[in-house]
N, C-alpha and C positions, 0 to 999 in steps of 0.2 A: 438596479436593485437599490434602492435605498439601506441606508444599516440598517434601520427600525424593521423594515422587511426581513431584513437577513437574519436579523436579531428575531423576531418572531417565529421564522422558518425553522430554525434552532430551535427555538423553546419548544415550537409544534412537535419537531422531532424527537427532541426529548423528553418530551414527555407520552409519546406514543414507545420510544423504548424503554419509561417504566414501566406500562402499563404490559404491552409486552413482555416483560422479565417477570412481570408480578402472575402473569398468567404461563409462566414456564414454559413461553414459549422462544427462548433465545438462546437452548444452549447448545453451547461448539462455534456460537456469532460472534465474533467481535464488534468490539464497539465503535470501530473507524469504521468496519464495513456496513455495521447498521444504521448508523450516522450517513453514509453515501450511501444508500440505500434509499433511507427514506428521504433526504433533500435530493435525489435525483443527479448526483455527482458519481460517476466515476468510478468505481470499485478497483484497488488494488492492493492483492495481494502477494506473499512470498510465499514461494512452494519448498527453496531448498537457500538456506537451511531450517528445518521445520523448530520450532521454537522447542527451548526445552532438552535438545538433543547435544550432544558429543559428536564435532565433527576433528579429521584426521589429516595430515598434506596440506593440497588445497582445496580451498574453497571457492566453489564460484557459483555466488549468489545470484536466484531466475523469480521469475514470478511473471503475473499477468494484470493485463486492466479490460476490465467487461463493462459493458451499460449498465449502470446503477437506475434503481427505482425503474419505471413503463419504458425506460430511454429501448432503442434498438441499434444505437451505437454511440461508438464513443468520441467525444474530445479530444481528449490523452494529447499531446504529440512529443511531449519530453518525461523521461524519468530522471528522478534528481535521487542520491541513498546518498546516507550519513553510515558512520563506522563510529561507536561509540560517541563521541560529542565533537567530533571532527569535523571539517570543513566537508560541505555539501558540493557535490560532482554530479553531472550528468554523464547517464550512461546509457547503454545502446537500448533504443527502444522501438520496435518494427511491430508497424498496426497493418493488422489482414483488413484489407477492405474489399469490396465486391463493384469498384471503380471508382465512383467518387465519394462514399462511404465510409468511414472505418468500423470496422464491425468489432472489435479487438485486437488487445494489441499483449507482446508478450514482450520480457526486457531480461536483459542480463547485465549484472555488474563485475565489475573487473577480478582476477582470479585473487582471493588472501592466501596468503602463504605463511610461513614464519620468520619473513622479514617485513610483513606488514602488521601481524598479528602477536602478541605476546601467550602464551599456555594463560587461561585463563575462561573467564566469561565476557561474553560481548554482546552490545547490542546493536542491529544495523535497522535503518528509518529509511523506507523509501517514498518518496508521494510524486504526485502526476501533475504534469502541468500543461497548460494550452495557451497559448499564446501571452505568456511572461505569468498567467495566473492560472490557482492552485486550483484541478479539478477533480483530485480525488481529496479523502482525508486521510492524513500522515498516517502509516502502518508501521510497526514495527517488532523485531524476533532479539527474543533472548537464547543464548546459544554458548554454549561450552565450546574452544578450541584447544585443542592438542597437536602441538609437532608432530608426536611420534604414533 
């Protein structure tokens, strides 16, 4: 795909998103999920912790990857996670398949505790990859951590 084609696909997806928002059809849909779906990319989601929540003790970040658009399988083979503005790290990703086709996948990050997080607000960002190329739009959640 040429750079111009990719730009056009993104611009078309953005215009579609604006039209859907104007029609009131995007309630509860994140912009990353929407763009992944419109571009036919895999869609990555963070199941825990939920955005805006306060978590205590040990936090095990987890989520899933599902096909975007009209696809019936995923291309994602790896997931990376970033806490706040730290370095990206590859985390555990398991694809569910029916033989040779990956239908979906789940991922789990390392346990985060008071030795890795200070009390306060934090942001976790995840992104899926296939053969070294982004296969999802990155998504983030912001939550509050309390050691007690």
